[in-house]
C-alpha positions in Angstrom: 14.0 9.1 21.2 15.9 8.4 23.9 14.0 11.4 26.0 11.1 9.2 25.7 11.0 6.4 28.8 10.1 3.3 27.2 6.9 1.4 28.0 6.6 -1.7 26.8 3.3 -3.1 25.7 4.8 -3.4 22.4 3.3 -7.0 21.1 4.2 -6.9 17.6 3.8 -5.7 13.8 0.8 -6.3 11.8 1.5 -6.5 8.3 -0.6 -4.9 5.7 1.7 -5.6 2.2 -1.8 -7.6 1.1 -3.8 -5.0 1.9 -2.9 -1.2 2.3 0.6 -2.1 -0.1 -1.9 -3.5 -2.9 -2.9 0.1 -3.0 0.3 1.7 -3.8 0.8 3.8 -6.6 3.9 1.5 -7.5 1.9 -1.3 -8.3 1.4 1.2 -11.1 4.3 2.7 -11.7 6.2 -1.1 -12.2 2.9 -1.7 -14.5 1.9 -4.3 -12.0 -1.4 -3.2 -10.6 -2.3 -6.2 -8.4 -0.3 -8.8 -6.6 -1.1 -12.2 -8.3 -1.6 -15.3 -6.2 1.8 -16.0 -6.4 3.3 -12.7 -5.7 1.2 -13.1 -2.9 2.4 -16.8 -1.6 5.6 -15.7 -2.1 5.6 -12.6 0.0 4.0 -14.4 2.5 6.4 -17.2 2.6 9.0 -14.4 3.5 7.1 -12.3 5.6 6.7 -15.5 8.0 10.0 -16.4 7.9 11.1 -13.1 9.2 8.9 -13.7 12.2 5.3 -11.8 11.2 2.2 -13.5 12.8 -0.6 -11.2 11.6 -1.9 -10.3 8.5 -4.3 -7.9 7.7 -6.6 -8.5 4.1 -9.4 -7.0 2.3 -12.4 -7.8 3.5 -14.2 -10.9 1.0 -16.4 -8.0 -0.3 -13.7 -6.3 -2.1 -13.5 -8.5 -4.8 -14.3 -12.0 -6.1 -10.7 -12.5 -6.5 -9.5 -10.8 -3.0 -11.8 -13.7 -1.5 -10.5 -16.5 -3.3 -6.7 -15.6 -3.2 -7.0 -15.5 0.7 -8.6 -18.7 0.8 -5.4 -19.5 -1.0 -3.3 -18.0 1.4 -4.9 -19.4 4.7 -4.8 -22.6 3.6 -0.9 -22.3 2.9 -0.4 -20.5 6.4 -2.5 -23.1 8.2 -0.3 -25.8 6.5 2.6 -23.9 8.0 1.6 -22.6 11.4 -1.3 -22.4 13.6 0.6 -19.3 15.5 -0.9 -17.0 13.1 -3.8 -14.4 13.2 -5.6 -13.4 9.7 -7.2 -10.2 10.0 -9.9 -8.4 7.8 -10.2 -4.6 7.1 -13.9 -4.1 7.4 -16.4 -1.2 7.1 -18.4 -1.2 9.9 -21.2 -2.9 8.4 -22.9 -6.4 9.4 -22.4 -7.6 5.3 -18.7 -7.3 5.7 -18.6 -8.9 8.8 -20.8 -11.6 7.8 -18.7 -12.5 4.7 -15.2 -12.0 6.5 -16.3 -15.0 9.2 -17.7 -16.9 6.4 -14.0 -16.8 4.9 -12.4 -18.0 7.6 -10.5 -15.0 9.5 -9.7 -15.1 13.2 -10.4 -11.2 12.9 -11.9 -8.4 12.3 -10.6 -4.6 11.7 -13.5 -2.4 11.7 -12.9 1.2 10.5 -15.4 4.5 10.7 -14.5 8.4 10.1 -16.3 10.5 12.7 -14.7 13.8 11.2 -16.8 16.3 9.4 -14.9 15.5 5.8 -16.2 11.7 6.9 -19.9 12.9 7.8 -19.8 15.3 4.6 -18.0 13.6 1.7 -17.8 9.8 2.7 -20.4 7.6 4.6 -23.0 10.9 4.9 -23.6 10.1 8.5 -24.0 12.7 11.3 -22.2 11.9 14.6 -25.3 10.5 16.2 -26.2 8.3 13.0 -22.4 6.5 13.3 -22.6 5.9 16.7 -26.1 4.3 16.1 -24.3 2.2 13.4 -21.1 1.0 15.4 -22.7 0.4 18.8 -25.2 -2.1 18.0 -22.9 -3.8 15.5 -19.7 -4.1 17.5 -21.9 -5.6 20.3 -23.7 -8.2 17.8 -20.2 -8.9 17.0 -19.3 -9.8 20.1 -22.5 -11.4 21.5 -22.7 -14.0 18.3 -18.6 -14.4 18.3 -17.0 -14.8 22.0 -13.5 -15.1 20.9 -13.3 -13.4 17.8 -10.3 -10.7 17.7 -12.4 -7.2 17.2 -10.3 -4.1 16.7 -12.0 -0.4 15.8 -10.4 2.5 14.5 -12.1 6.0 14.1 -10.7 6.2 10.8 -8.7 9.8 10.2 -8.0 9.9 14.2 -5.2 12.7 14.5 -7.7 15.2 12.5 -11.0 14.2 15.0 -11.4 15.8 18.2 -10.1 13.7 21.2 -13.1 14.6 22.8 -15.3 12.6 20.2 -12.8 9.9 20.3 -13.4 9.3 23.4 -17.8 9.4 23.5 -17.4 6.6 21.1 -14.6 4.5 22.5 -16.6 4.6 25.9 -19.5 3.0 24.7 -17.6 -0.2 22.9 -14.6 -0.4 25.0 -15.6 -3.5 26.8 -16.3 -5.4 23.6 -13.1 -5.2 21.6 -10.1 -6.2 22.3 -8.2 -3.6 20.4 -8.5 0.3 19.4 -6.7 1.9 16.4 -5.3 5.3 15.7 -4.7 5.3 12.4 -2.8 8.6 10.9 -5.0 8.0 8.0 -4.0 11.1 6.0 -0.3 11.4 7.7 -1.1 14.4 9.4 0.9 13.5 12.8 4.2 14.7 14.0 6.0 12.8 17.3 4.6 15.0 19.7 1.2 14.6 18.6 1.2 10.7 18.6 3.1 10.9 22.1 0.3 12.9 23.7 -2.7 10.3 22.1 -1.1 7.2 22.7 -0.4 8.3 26.4 -4.0 9.6 27.2 -5.6 6.3 25.4 -3.5 3.9 27.3 -4.1 5.9 30.7 -8.1 6.1 29.5 -8.4 2.3 28.2 -5.6 0.8 29.9 -6.9 -2.9 29.1 -7.7 -2.5 25.7 -4.7 -2.7 23.4 -3.9 0.1 21.0 -2.7 -0.3 17.4 -1.5 2.6 15.2 -1.1 2.7 11.7 0.9 6.3 10.2 0.8 7.6 7.0 3.9 9.4 5.1 2.4 12.7 3.7 4.6 14.6 5.7 7.7 12.3 6.3 7.2 11.2 10.1 5.4 7.9 9.6 8.8 5.9 10.4 9.5 8.0 13.7 5.6 8.3 14.4 5.8 4.2 14.7 8.9 4.3 16.7 7.3 6.9 19.1 4.2 5.4 19.3 6.3 1.9 20.5 7.8 3.8 23.3 4.5 5.4 24.2 2.9 2.2 24.7 1.3 1.3 21.6 1.0 -2.6 21.3 0.9 -3.0 17.9 2.2 -1.0 14.6 0.7 -1.9 11.1 3.6 -2.0 8.0 4.2 -3.0 4.7 7.6 -4.1 2.8 8.8 -0.8 1.9 6.2 1.0 3.0 3.9 0.7 0.2 0.3 2.1 0.4 -1.9 4.7 -0.4 -0.3 8.0 -1.8 3.2 8.2 -0.2 3.3 5.0 1.8 3.1 4.2 5.5 5.8 2.7 8.1 8.5 0.2 6.4 7.9 -3.4 7.9 12.4 -3.6 7.7 13.1 0.4 8.3 10.8 -0.2 11.9 13.1 -3.6 12.8 16.0 -1.2 12.4 14.7 1.4 14.6 13.3 -0.5 17.4 16.3 -2.4 17.1 18.1 0.8 18.1 16.0 1.3 21.1 15.9 -1.9 22.4 16.8 -5.0 21.2 14.3 -7.1 22.7 11.5 -4.8 21.2 12.6 -7.0 17.7 13.4 -10.8 19.7 10.5 -12.0 17.4 11.7 -11.5 14.1 14.7 -12.9 12.1 16.2 -9.2 11.3 18.7 -11.1 9.9 16.2 -11.7 6.5 15.3 -7.7 6.6 17.3 -7.3 3.2 16.3 -10.6 1.7 13.0 -9.5 2.0 13.3 -6.3 0.5 15.2 -7.7 -2.4 12.5 -10.1 -2.6 9.3 -7.2 -3.3 12.5 -6.3 -5.7 12.5 -9.2 -7.9 8.3 -9.3 -7.7 8.4 -5.5 -9.2 11.2 -5.6 -11.5 12.3 -2.4 -9.3 15.3 -1.4 -7.2 14.9 -1.3 -3.5 14.2 2.3 -2.9 17.2 4.2 -1.7 15.3 5.8 1.1 14.7 2.3 2.9 17.0 1.7 5.8 17.7 -1.4 5.1 19.1 -1.5 1.2 22.5 -1.4 0.0 22.2 2.3 -0.9 22.5 3.2 2.8 26.2 1.1 2.9 26.9 3.0 -0.5 29.5 6.2 -0.3 30.5 8.5 -3.3 32.7 11.4 -1.5 36.2 11.2 -1.1 36.7 11.8 2.1 33.8 9.2 3.0 35.5 6.7 0.9 38.6 7.2 1.9 37.8 6.9 5.6 35.4 3.3 5.1 38.9 1.6 3.5 40.2 2.1 6.7 37.3 1.4 9.2 33.6 1.6 8.2 32.5 2.6 11.6 33.4 6.3 10.3 30.9 6.7 8.4 27.9 3.5 9.3 27.3 4.2 12.9 24.9 0.5 12.7 26.7 -2.5 11.4 23.5 -3.4 8.5 25.2 -6.8 8.5 23.0 -7.5 11.3 20.1 -6.9 8.8 21.2 -8.9 6.2 23.3 -6.2 4.4 26.6 -7.6 3.5 28.1 -5.9 1.0 29.4 -2.1 1.4 29.6 0.0 -2.1 32.3 2.7 -3.0 30.9 4.6 -6.2 33.7 5.6 -8.3 32.5 9.0 -9.6 33.3 12.6 -10.1 33.7 13.3 -6.4 35.7 10.4 -5.9 39.5 11.2 -4.3 42.9 9.8 -4.7 42.7 7.4 -1.8 39.9 5.4 -3.7 41.1 6.0 -7.0 44.8 4.2 -5.8 42.4 1.5 -3.9 40.3 0.7 -7.0 43.6 0.4 -9.1 45.7 -1.7 -7.1 43.4 -3.9 -5.6 40.9 -4.5 -8.8 43.2 -3.9 -11.8 46.3 -4.6 -10.0 48.0 -1.9 -11.6 51.7 -0.8 -9.7 50.5 2.8 -8.6 52.3 4.6 -6.3 50.3 7.1 -4.1 52.0 10.2 -5.8 50.8 8.9 -9.1 47.3 8.4 -7.6 47.4 12.2 -6.9 47.8 13.0 -10.0 45.4 10.8 -11.7 42.8 12.0 -9.6 43.2 15.3 -11.0 43.0 14.3 -14.2 40.2 12.4 -13.8 38.3 15.3 -12.3 38.9 17.3 -15.1 37.6 14.6 -17.4 34.5 14.7 -14.9 32.4 15.7 -17.7 32.5 12.8 -20.0 30.6 10.5 -17.5 27.9 9.5 -18.7 25.4 6.8 -19.7 27.2 5.7 -22.1 30.6 5.9 -20.7 31.0 4.6 -17.1 33.7 6.6 -14.5 35.6 3.6 -14.9 35.8 3.5 -18.3 37.2 6.9 -18.3 39.5 6.7 -15.4 41.2 3.3 -17.5 41.6 5.6 -20.2 43.8 7.8 -18.4 45.7 5.2 -17.5 46.2 2.7 -20.4 48.2 6.0 -21.7 50.7 5.7 -18.4 51.6 2.0 -19.1 52.3 1.6 -15.6 52.9 -1.6 -14.5 50.8 -4.7 -13.6 51.1 -6.3 -9.9 51.4 -10.2 -9.7 48.8 -11.5 -7.4 48.0 -14.6 -6.2 44.3 -15.5 -5.7 44.0 -15.9 -2.2 45.3 -12.5 -2.1 41.8 -11.4 -3.6 40.3 -12.4 -0.4 41.4 -9.5 1.3 39.3 -7.0 -0.8 37.0 -5.4 1.4 34.8 -3.3 -0.6 32.9 -3.8 -3.8 32.6 -1.1 -6.6 
Protein backbone atom coordinates (compact mmCIF):
# COMPACT_ATOMS: atom_id res chain seq x y z
CA UNK A 1 0.00 0.00 0.00
CA UNK A 2 2.76 2.45 0.84
CA UNK A 3 3.77 2.63 -2.84
CA UNK A 4 0.41 4.19 -3.71
CA UNK A 5 0.34 7.94 -3.33
CA UNK A 6 -2.61 8.99 -1.20
CA UNK A 7 -5.28 10.91 -3.08
CA UNK A 8 -7.46 12.16 -0.26
CA UNK A 9 -10.98 12.44 -1.64
CA UNK A 10 -12.30 10.23 1.14
CA UNK A 11 -15.55 11.50 2.64
CA UNK A 12 -16.51 8.53 4.74
CA UNK A 13 -17.99 5.10 5.20
CA UNK A 14 -21.50 4.10 4.16
CA UNK A 15 -22.79 1.41 6.49
CA UNK A 16 -24.93 -1.29 4.93
CA UNK A 17 -25.28 -3.65 7.89
CA UNK A 18 -29.06 -3.33 7.80
CA UNK A 19 -29.19 -3.96 4.05
CA UNK A 20 -26.40 -6.17 2.73
CA UNK A 21 -25.65 -7.40 6.26
CA UNK A 22 -29.11 -8.90 6.51
CA UNK A 23 -28.37 -10.94 3.39
CA UNK A 24 -25.51 -12.75 5.13
CA UNK A 25 -25.62 -16.56 5.42
CA UNK A 26 -24.44 -16.01 8.99
CA UNK A 27 -27.97 -15.01 9.93
CA UNK A 28 -29.07 -18.49 8.87
CA UNK A 29 -26.11 -20.19 10.57
CA UNK A 30 -27.10 -18.50 13.85
CA UNK A 31 -30.86 -19.11 13.34
CA UNK A 32 -31.41 -15.36 13.38
CA UNK A 33 -32.72 -14.99 9.79
CA UNK A 34 -33.38 -11.25 10.15
CA UNK A 35 -32.61 -8.53 12.64
CA UNK A 36 -35.54 -7.55 14.83
CA UNK A 37 -36.41 -3.89 15.21
CA UNK A 38 -34.74 -3.89 18.65
CA UNK A 39 -31.61 -5.43 17.10
CA UNK A 40 -31.57 -2.79 14.39
CA UNK A 41 -31.96 0.07 16.83
CA UNK A 42 -29.17 -1.35 19.00
CA UNK A 43 -26.83 -1.65 16.01
CA UNK A 44 -27.70 1.80 14.70
CA UNK A 45 -27.01 3.29 18.13
CA UNK A 46 -23.59 1.61 18.20
CA UNK A 47 -22.78 2.76 14.67
CA UNK A 48 -23.87 6.33 15.41
CA UNK A 49 -21.68 6.41 18.51
CA UNK A 50 -18.80 5.09 16.40
CA UNK A 51 -19.18 8.03 14.01
CA UNK A 52 -21.13 6.58 11.07
CA UNK A 53 -23.25 9.22 9.37
CA UNK A 54 -24.40 7.47 6.18
CA UNK A 55 -26.64 4.39 6.27
CA UNK A 56 -28.02 2.27 3.45
CA UNK A 57 -31.30 0.41 3.90
CA UNK A 58 -33.52 -1.82 1.80
CA UNK A 59 -35.95 0.05 -0.40
CA UNK A 60 -39.46 0.05 1.13
CA UNK A 61 -40.67 -2.07 -1.80
CA UNK A 62 -38.76 -5.06 -0.37
CA UNK A 63 -41.32 -5.70 2.38
CA UNK A 64 -43.80 -3.99 4.66
CA UNK A 65 -41.71 -5.06 7.67
CA UNK A 66 -38.59 -3.36 6.31
CA UNK A 67 -40.62 -0.25 5.47
CA UNK A 68 -42.13 -0.05 8.96
CA UNK A 69 -38.80 -0.79 10.67
CA UNK A 70 -37.17 1.99 8.70
CA UNK A 71 -39.83 4.44 9.88
CA UNK A 72 -38.99 3.62 13.50
CA UNK A 73 -35.25 3.78 12.89
CA UNK A 74 -35.58 7.08 11.05
CA UNK A 75 -37.56 8.52 13.95
CA UNK A 76 -34.90 7.37 16.42
CA UNK A 77 -32.00 8.77 14.39
CA UNK A 78 -33.70 12.12 13.81
CA UNK A 79 -34.28 12.43 17.56
CA UNK A 80 -30.53 12.15 18.07
CA UNK A 81 -29.03 14.12 15.19
CA UNK A 82 -29.82 15.73 11.85
CA UNK A 83 -26.29 15.10 10.61
CA UNK A 84 -27.13 11.73 9.04
CA UNK A 85 -27.97 10.65 5.52
CA UNK A 86 -30.38 7.73 5.08
CA UNK A 87 -30.17 6.01 1.70
CA UNK A 88 -32.49 3.53 -0.01
CA UNK A 89 -31.01 0.75 -2.17
CA UNK A 90 -33.34 0.86 -5.17
CA UNK A 91 -33.70 -0.72 -8.55
CA UNK A 92 -33.64 1.82 -11.34
CA UNK A 93 -37.43 1.82 -11.41
CA UNK A 94 -39.86 4.73 -10.85
CA UNK A 95 -41.99 2.77 -8.36
CA UNK A 96 -38.98 1.99 -6.15
CA UNK A 97 -37.94 5.64 -6.19
CA UNK A 98 -41.43 6.91 -5.42
CA UNK A 99 -41.81 4.63 -2.40
CA UNK A 100 -38.36 5.59 -1.10
CA UNK A 101 -39.17 9.29 -1.32
CA UNK A 102 -42.56 8.76 0.34
CA UNK A 103 -40.77 6.96 3.20
CA UNK A 104 -38.56 9.97 3.80
CA UNK A 105 -35.17 8.78 2.59
CA UNK A 106 -32.53 11.44 2.02
CA UNK A 107 -31.13 9.73 -1.05
CA UNK A 108 -31.49 6.85 -3.45
CA UNK A 109 -28.81 4.35 -4.39
CA UNK A 110 -29.86 3.20 -7.84
CA UNK A 111 -28.33 0.21 -9.62
CA UNK A 112 -28.67 -1.97 -12.69
CA UNK A 113 -26.45 -4.56 -14.33
CA UNK A 114 -25.30 -4.12 -17.92
CA UNK A 115 -23.13 -7.22 -18.35
CA UNK A 116 -24.16 -9.96 -20.74
CA UNK A 117 -25.01 -12.06 -17.70
CA UNK A 118 -27.46 -9.40 -16.48
CA UNK A 119 -28.97 -8.95 -19.92
CA UNK A 120 -29.56 -12.69 -20.35
CA UNK A 121 -30.31 -13.92 -16.85
CA UNK A 122 -31.52 -10.97 -14.76
CA UNK A 123 -33.68 -8.17 -16.14
CA UNK A 124 -33.61 -9.34 -19.77
CA UNK A 125 -33.01 -5.93 -21.35
CA UNK A 126 -30.31 -5.32 -23.94
CA UNK A 127 -27.88 -2.42 -23.60
CA UNK A 128 -29.97 -0.05 -25.70
CA UNK A 129 -33.05 -0.83 -23.62
CA UNK A 130 -31.06 -0.35 -20.42
CA UNK A 131 -30.07 3.15 -21.48
CA UNK A 132 -33.67 3.90 -22.44
CA UNK A 133 -34.68 2.89 -18.91
CA UNK A 134 -31.89 4.48 -16.87
CA UNK A 135 -31.38 7.88 -18.46
CA UNK A 136 -35.01 9.11 -18.30
CA UNK A 137 -35.50 7.75 -14.77
CA UNK A 138 -32.47 9.59 -13.41
CA UNK A 139 -33.20 12.82 -15.27
CA UNK A 140 -36.78 12.77 -14.00
CA UNK A 141 -35.68 12.05 -10.42
CA UNK A 142 -33.30 15.01 -10.53
CA UNK A 143 -35.82 17.32 -12.15
CA UNK A 144 -38.46 16.58 -9.53
CA UNK A 145 -36.03 16.52 -6.60
CA UNK A 146 -33.24 19.07 -7.09
CA UNK A 147 -31.72 18.45 -3.63
CA UNK A 148 -32.03 14.67 -3.58
CA UNK A 149 -28.84 12.66 -3.16
CA UNK A 150 -28.59 10.30 -6.15
CA UNK A 151 -26.03 7.56 -6.62
CA UNK A 152 -26.05 5.35 -9.67
CA UNK A 153 -24.10 2.13 -10.00
CA UNK A 154 -23.44 -0.29 -12.78
CA UNK A 155 -23.80 -3.58 -10.95
CA UNK A 156 -20.91 -6.05 -11.30
CA UNK A 157 -18.70 -3.17 -12.43
CA UNK A 158 -15.44 -5.11 -12.52
CA UNK A 159 -16.80 -7.63 -15.04
CA UNK A 160 -18.25 -4.84 -17.16
CA UNK A 161 -16.31 -3.38 -20.08
CA UNK A 162 -15.15 0.10 -19.11
CA UNK A 163 -16.25 1.55 -22.46
CA UNK A 164 -19.82 0.44 -21.74
CA UNK A 165 -19.66 2.02 -18.29
CA UNK A 166 -18.45 5.25 -19.87
CA UNK A 167 -21.20 5.17 -22.46
CA UNK A 168 -23.85 5.07 -19.74
CA UNK A 169 -22.14 7.29 -17.16
CA UNK A 170 -21.37 9.96 -19.77
CA UNK A 171 -25.12 10.36 -20.29
CA UNK A 172 -26.02 10.94 -16.66
CA UNK A 173 -23.03 12.34 -14.81
CA UNK A 174 -24.59 15.82 -14.61
CA UNK A 175 -27.61 14.45 -12.76
CA UNK A 176 -26.01 12.35 -10.03
CA UNK A 177 -24.00 13.09 -6.90
CA UNK A 178 -22.09 9.84 -6.92
CA UNK A 179 -21.18 6.98 -9.21
CA UNK A 180 -20.88 3.52 -7.73
CA UNK A 181 -18.28 0.90 -8.63
CA UNK A 182 -19.54 -2.29 -6.95
CA UNK A 183 -17.50 -5.47 -7.15
CA UNK A 184 -20.70 -7.46 -6.89
CA UNK A 185 -19.12 -10.88 -7.36
CA UNK A 186 -15.80 -10.19 -5.64
CA UNK A 187 -13.67 -10.59 -8.76
CA UNK A 188 -11.53 -7.43 -8.45
CA UNK A 189 -7.85 -7.29 -7.55
CA UNK A 190 -6.04 -4.29 -6.01
CA UNK A 191 -4.44 -3.48 -9.37
CA UNK A 192 -7.83 -3.49 -11.11
CA UNK A 193 -9.27 -1.31 -8.35
CA UNK A 194 -6.49 1.26 -8.54
CA UNK A 195 -6.68 1.46 -12.33
CA UNK A 196 -10.46 1.81 -12.48
CA UNK A 197 -10.80 4.26 -9.61
CA UNK A 198 -8.15 6.56 -11.05
CA UNK A 199 -9.69 6.29 -14.53
CA UNK A 200 -13.17 7.18 -13.31
CA UNK A 201 -11.93 10.04 -11.15
CA UNK A 202 -10.06 11.45 -14.14
CA UNK A 203 -13.10 11.20 -16.41
CA UNK A 204 -15.65 12.49 -13.85
CA UNK A 205 -13.69 14.80 -11.52
CA UNK A 206 -16.77 16.52 -10.07
CA UNK A 207 -18.68 13.31 -9.27
CA UNK A 208 -18.02 11.37 -6.08
CA UNK A 209 -17.12 7.69 -6.35
CA UNK A 210 -18.49 4.97 -4.06
CA UNK A 211 -16.98 1.48 -3.95
CA UNK A 212 -18.53 -1.74 -2.68
CA UNK A 213 -16.28 -4.80 -2.51
CA UNK A 214 -17.32 -8.39 -1.96
CA UNK A 215 -14.90 -10.86 -0.44
CA UNK A 216 -15.22 -13.90 -2.72
CA UNK A 217 -11.47 -13.88 -3.39
CA UNK A 218 -10.57 -12.61 0.05
CA UNK A 219 -9.64 -9.17 -1.33
CA UNK A 220 -12.42 -6.92 -0.06
CA UNK A 221 -10.39 -5.22 2.67
CA UNK A 222 -7.26 -4.61 0.59
CA UNK A 223 -9.43 -3.51 -2.36
CA UNK A 224 -11.29 -1.02 -0.18
CA UNK A 225 -8.07 0.41 1.24
CA UNK A 226 -6.62 0.67 -2.27
CA UNK A 227 -9.76 2.46 -3.49
CA UNK A 228 -9.50 5.08 -0.75
CA UNK A 229 -5.83 5.69 -1.51
CA UNK A 230 -6.64 5.96 -5.21
CA UNK A 231 -9.31 8.61 -4.68
CA UNK A 232 -12.64 6.98 -3.85
CA UNK A 233 -15.03 9.16 -1.84
CA UNK A 234 -17.02 6.45 -0.08
CA UNK A 235 -16.62 2.79 0.87
CA UNK A 236 -19.55 0.51 1.74
CA UNK A 237 -18.99 -1.60 4.83
CA UNK A 238 -20.88 -3.63 7.40
CA UNK A 239 -20.15 -4.87 10.90
CA UNK A 240 -17.96 -8.00 10.51
CA UNK A 241 -18.24 -7.50 6.73
CA UNK A 242 -21.56 -9.35 6.82
CA UNK A 243 -23.24 -9.62 3.42
CA UNK A 244 -24.08 -12.07 0.66
CA UNK A 245 -21.80 -15.13 0.36
CA UNK A 246 -18.39 -14.41 1.92
CA UNK A 247 -19.35 -10.85 2.77
CA UNK A 248 -17.98 -7.39 2.04
CA UNK A 249 -15.53 -5.00 3.70
CA UNK A 250 -15.54 -5.01 7.49
CA UNK A 251 -16.28 -1.60 9.02
CA UNK A 252 -13.77 -1.93 11.84
CA UNK A 253 -11.29 -3.74 9.60
CA UNK A 254 -11.30 -0.82 7.19
CA UNK A 255 -10.79 1.70 10.00
CA UNK A 256 -7.88 -0.39 11.25
CA UNK A 257 -6.18 -0.36 7.85
CA UNK A 258 -6.87 3.28 7.02
CA UNK A 259 -5.40 4.19 10.41
CA UNK A 260 -2.12 2.60 9.34
CA UNK A 261 -2.05 4.62 6.11
CA UNK A 262 -3.10 8.01 7.45
CA UNK A 263 -4.75 8.59 10.82
CA UNK A 264 -6.59 11.60 9.41
CA UNK A 265 -8.71 9.21 7.33
CA UNK A 266 -10.27 7.97 10.59
CA UNK A 267 -10.69 11.34 12.27
CA UNK A 268 -14.50 11.22 12.02
CA UNK A 269 -14.73 7.91 13.83
CA UNK A 270 -14.30 6.81 17.45
CA UNK A 271 -11.91 3.97 16.76
CA UNK A 272 -11.82 3.00 20.44
CA UNK A 273 -15.40 1.72 20.00
CA UNK A 274 -14.39 -0.70 17.24
CA UNK A 275 -14.06 -3.81 19.38
CA UNK A 276 -17.13 -3.01 21.52
CA UNK A 277 -19.11 -2.67 18.29
CA UNK A 278 -17.91 -6.08 17.10
CA UNK A 279 -18.84 -7.56 20.48
CA UNK A 280 -22.25 -5.90 20.21
CA UNK A 281 -22.95 -7.85 17.03
CA UNK A 282 -21.73 -11.01 18.75
CA UNK A 283 -24.23 -10.45 21.57
CA UNK A 284 -27.09 -10.13 19.08
CA UNK A 285 -26.16 -13.22 17.08
CA UNK A 286 -25.03 -15.15 20.18
CA UNK A 287 -21.86 -15.93 18.29
CA UNK A 288 -18.19 -15.15 18.75
CA UNK A 289 -16.44 -12.30 16.93
CA UNK A 290 -14.94 -14.02 13.83
CA UNK A 291 -11.34 -15.10 14.36
CA UNK A 292 -10.22 -13.34 11.17
CA UNK A 293 -11.59 -9.93 12.18
CA UNK A 294 -8.58 -7.61 12.64
CA UNK A 295 -10.30 -5.96 15.61
CA UNK A 296 -10.75 -9.02 17.82
CA UNK A 297 -9.24 -10.62 20.89
CA UNK A 298 -7.92 -13.42 18.66
CA UNK A 299 -5.64 -10.86 17.03
CA UNK A 300 -3.96 -10.48 20.43
CA UNK A 301 -3.89 -14.20 21.19
CA UNK A 302 -0.68 -16.22 21.19
CA UNK A 303 -0.19 -19.99 21.38
CA UNK A 304 3.38 -20.80 20.29
CA UNK A 305 6.03 -20.98 22.99
CA UNK A 306 8.44 -18.58 21.27
CA UNK A 307 5.69 -16.03 20.80
CA UNK A 308 4.45 -16.36 24.36
CA UNK A 309 7.92 -15.91 25.80
CA UNK A 310 8.43 -12.71 23.83
CA UNK A 311 4.97 -11.39 24.72
CA UNK A 312 5.63 -11.82 28.43
CA UNK A 313 8.61 -9.48 28.07
CA UNK A 314 7.36 -7.05 25.42
CA UNK A 315 4.23 -7.32 23.26
CA UNK A 316 5.74 -5.29 20.40
CA UNK A 317 7.67 -8.39 19.31
CA UNK A 318 4.56 -10.04 17.84
CA UNK A 319 2.01 -7.22 17.86
CA UNK A 320 2.95 -4.49 15.41
CA UNK A 321 -0.09 -2.32 16.09
CA UNK A 322 -1.52 -1.44 19.46
CA UNK A 323 -5.07 -2.73 19.27
CA UNK A 324 -5.85 -0.94 22.53
CA UNK A 325 -6.48 2.11 20.31
CA UNK A 326 -9.39 0.13 18.84
CA UNK A 327 -10.81 -1.10 22.12
CA UNK A 328 -9.01 -4.44 22.47
CA UNK A 329 -7.48 -3.90 25.89
CA UNK A 330 -6.40 -7.44 26.79
CA UNK A 331 -3.97 -10.04 25.51
CA UNK A 332 -4.52 -13.78 25.59
CA UNK A 333 -1.73 -16.31 26.02
CA UNK A 334 -3.27 -19.73 25.49
CA UNK A 335 -1.79 -22.54 27.51
CA UNK A 336 -1.62 -25.60 25.28
CA UNK A 337 0.50 -28.28 23.64
CA UNK A 338 2.74 -25.68 21.95
CA UNK A 339 3.44 -23.66 25.08
CA UNK A 340 7.03 -23.51 26.31
CA UNK A 341 8.50 -23.45 29.80
CA UNK A 342 8.43 -19.65 29.97
CA UNK A 343 4.65 -19.51 29.88
CA UNK A 344 4.33 -22.45 32.26
CA UNK A 345 6.70 -20.74 34.67
CA UNK A 346 4.74 -17.48 34.38
CA UNK A 347 1.36 -19.20 34.63
CA UNK A 348 2.19 -21.29 37.70
CA UNK A 349 3.88 -18.49 39.60
CA UNK A 350 1.61 -15.56 38.68
CA UNK A 351 -1.78 -17.27 38.60
CA UNK A 352 -1.41 -20.20 41.00
CA UNK A 353 1.34 -18.77 43.21
CA UNK A 354 3.46 -21.91 43.01
CA UNK A 355 7.06 -21.49 44.08
CA UNK A 356 8.74 -23.06 41.08
CA UNK A 357 12.19 -22.45 39.66
CA UNK A 358 12.96 -22.01 35.98
CA UNK A 359 14.69 -25.37 35.88
CA UNK A 360 11.65 -27.03 37.44
CA UNK A 361 9.44 -25.24 34.91
CA UNK A 362 11.53 -26.75 32.10
CA UNK A 363 11.01 -30.22 33.54
CA UNK A 364 7.27 -29.70 33.98
CA UNK A 365 7.04 -28.36 30.43
CA UNK A 366 8.50 -31.59 29.03
CA UNK A 367 6.08 -33.72 31.04
CA UNK A 368 3.20 -31.46 29.98
CA UNK A 369 4.04 -31.87 26.30
CA UNK A 370 4.19 -35.64 26.76
CA UNK A 371 0.66 -35.49 28.22
CA UNK A 372 -0.72 -33.34 25.38
CA UNK A 373 -2.74 -36.28 24.02
CA UNK A 374 -4.96 -36.15 27.11
CA UNK A 375 -6.06 -32.57 26.38
CA UNK A 376 -9.50 -32.26 24.83
CA UNK A 377 -13.07 -31.11 25.38
CA UNK A 378 -13.29 -33.06 28.60
CA UNK A 379 -9.97 -31.93 30.00
CA UNK A 380 -8.51 -28.48 29.57
CA UNK A 381 -4.76 -27.82 29.34
CA UNK A 382 -4.76 -26.13 32.74
CA UNK A 383 -6.20 -29.25 34.39
CA UNK A 384 -3.54 -31.47 32.83
CA UNK A 385 -0.76 -29.12 33.94
CA UNK A 386 -2.05 -28.73 37.49
CA UNK A 387 -2.36 -32.50 37.87
CA UNK A 388 1.34 -32.79 37.09
CA UNK A 389 2.16 -30.00 39.51
CA UNK A 390 0.19 -31.56 42.38
CA UNK A 391 2.35 -34.65 42.11
CA UNK A 392 5.43 -32.51 42.82
CA UNK A 393 4.26 -30.99 46.12
CA UNK A 394 5.68 -27.54 45.33
CA UNK A 395 5.35 -24.81 47.95
CA UNK A 396 3.02 -21.82 47.57
CA UNK A 397 4.20 -18.21 47.34
CA UNK A 398 2.70 -15.77 49.88
CA UNK A 399 0.95 -13.11 47.79
CA UNK A 400 -0.41 -9.67 48.63
CA UNK A 401 -3.53 -8.53 46.79
CA UNK A 402 -1.71 -5.45 45.48
CA UNK A 403 0.79 -7.69 43.72
CA UNK A 404 -1.91 -9.15 41.48
CA UNK A 405 -2.17 -5.87 39.59
CA UNK A 406 1.27 -6.45 38.16
CA UNK A 407 0.10 -9.37 36.00
CA UNK A 408 0.06 -8.25 32.41
CA UNK A 409 -1.58 -11.09 30.52
CA UNK A 410 -4.81 -13.04 30.60
CA UNK A 411 -5.21 -16.80 30.14
